[in-house]
C-alpha positions in Angstrom: -8.1 46.6 -30.6 -5.6 47.7 -28.0 -3.9 45.1 -25.8 -3.6 45.9 -22.1 0.2 45.8 -22.4 0.0 48.5 -25.2 -2.0 51.0 -23.2 -0.4 54.4 -22.7 -1.8 57.3 -20.8 -1.5 60.9 -21.7 -0.9 63.4 -18.9 -4.5 64.7 -19.3 -5.8 61.1 -19.1 -3.7 60.5 -16.0 -5.3 63.6 -14.4 -8.8 62.4 -15.4 -8.1 58.9 -14.2 -6.8 60.1 -10.8 -9.9 62.3 -10.3 -12.2 59.4 -11.3 -10.4 57.0 -9.0 -10.7 59.4 -6.1 -14.4 60.1 -6.7 -15.1 56.3 -6.8 -13.1 55.8 -3.6 -14.8 58.7 -1.8 -18.2 57.4 -2.8 -17.5 53.9 -1.5 -16.0 55.2 1.7 -18.9 57.6 2.4 -21.3 54.7 1.9 -19.3 52.6 4.3 -19.2 55.3 6.9 -23.0 55.8 6.6 -23.6 52.1 7.0 -21.3 51.9 10.0 -23.0 54.9 11.7 -26.4 53.3 11.1 -25.2 49.9 12.4 -23.5 51.4 15.4 -26.8 52.9 16.5 -28.2 49.4 16.6 -25.6 47.8 18.8 -27.3 46.1 21.7 -24.9 43.3 22.7 -21.3 42.3 22.4 -22.1 40.0 19.5 -23.2 43.1 17.5 -19.8 44.7 18.2 -17.9 41.6 17.0 -20.1 41.4 13.9 -19.3 45.0 13.1 -15.6 44.4 13.7 -15.6 41.4 11.4 -17.6 43.2 8.7 -15.2 46.2 8.8 -12.1 43.9 8.7 -13.5 42.2 5.6 -14.5 45.5 3.9 -11.0 46.9 4.6 -9.4 43.9 2.9 -11.8 44.2 -0.1 -11.3 48.0 -0.5 -7.5 47.8 0.0 -7.3 45.1 -2.7 -9.7 46.8 -5.1 -8.3 50.3 -5.3 -5.1 49.5 -7.3 -3.8 52.6 -9.2 -1.2 50.9 -11.4 -1.9 52.0 -14.9 -1.4 48.4 -16.1 -4.6 47.3 -14.3 -6.5 50.6 -14.2 -8.9 49.7 -17.0 -9.9 46.5 -15.0 -10.2 48.5 -11.8 -12.4 51.1 -13.4 -14.6 48.3 -15.0 -15.1 46.8 -11.6 -15.9 50.1 -10.0 -18.3 50.9 -12.8 -20.0 47.5 -12.4 -20.4 48.1 -8.6 -21.8 51.6 -9.1 -18.9 53.6 -7.5 -17.7 55.0 -10.8 -19.9 56.6 -13.4 -19.1 56.8 -17.2 -19.1 60.6 -16.9 -16.3 60.4 -14.4 -14.0 59.0 -17.1 -15.1 61.2 -20.0 -12.0 62.7 -21.6 -10.2 59.4 -21.7 -9.4 58.0 -25.1 -12.7 56.6 -26.6 -11.2 53.1 -26.9 -10.4 53.1 -23.2 -13.9 54.1 -22.2 -15.3 51.4 -24.5 -13.1 48.8 -23.0 -14.0 49.8 -19.5 -17.7 49.8 -20.4 -17.5 46.4 -22.0 -15.5 44.8 -19.2 -18.0 46.2 -16.6 -20.8 44.1 -18.3 -18.9 40.8 -17.9 
């Protein structure tokens, strides 16, 4: 079994990983935009504005912290994104089978 410190990425895998990373990010951002548009239509008082502001501040912090493209942590990032539904297994097809298996297993923890 490969250790995280032993993981190497081929150029092809780097391209696949970059595309998968972008797809997951775009999915999450589009869902956030849809939610904000829906919520903004419901704003009726200043408390609603502050709630939306606080929500967006928290989401920005979560998203900025989650999308870490360092290869040393990418398997964990992909596992989290898979678990949350932003990444699909088909997005990472083409990666080494052992990497896909590790991502899949980590996503079930």
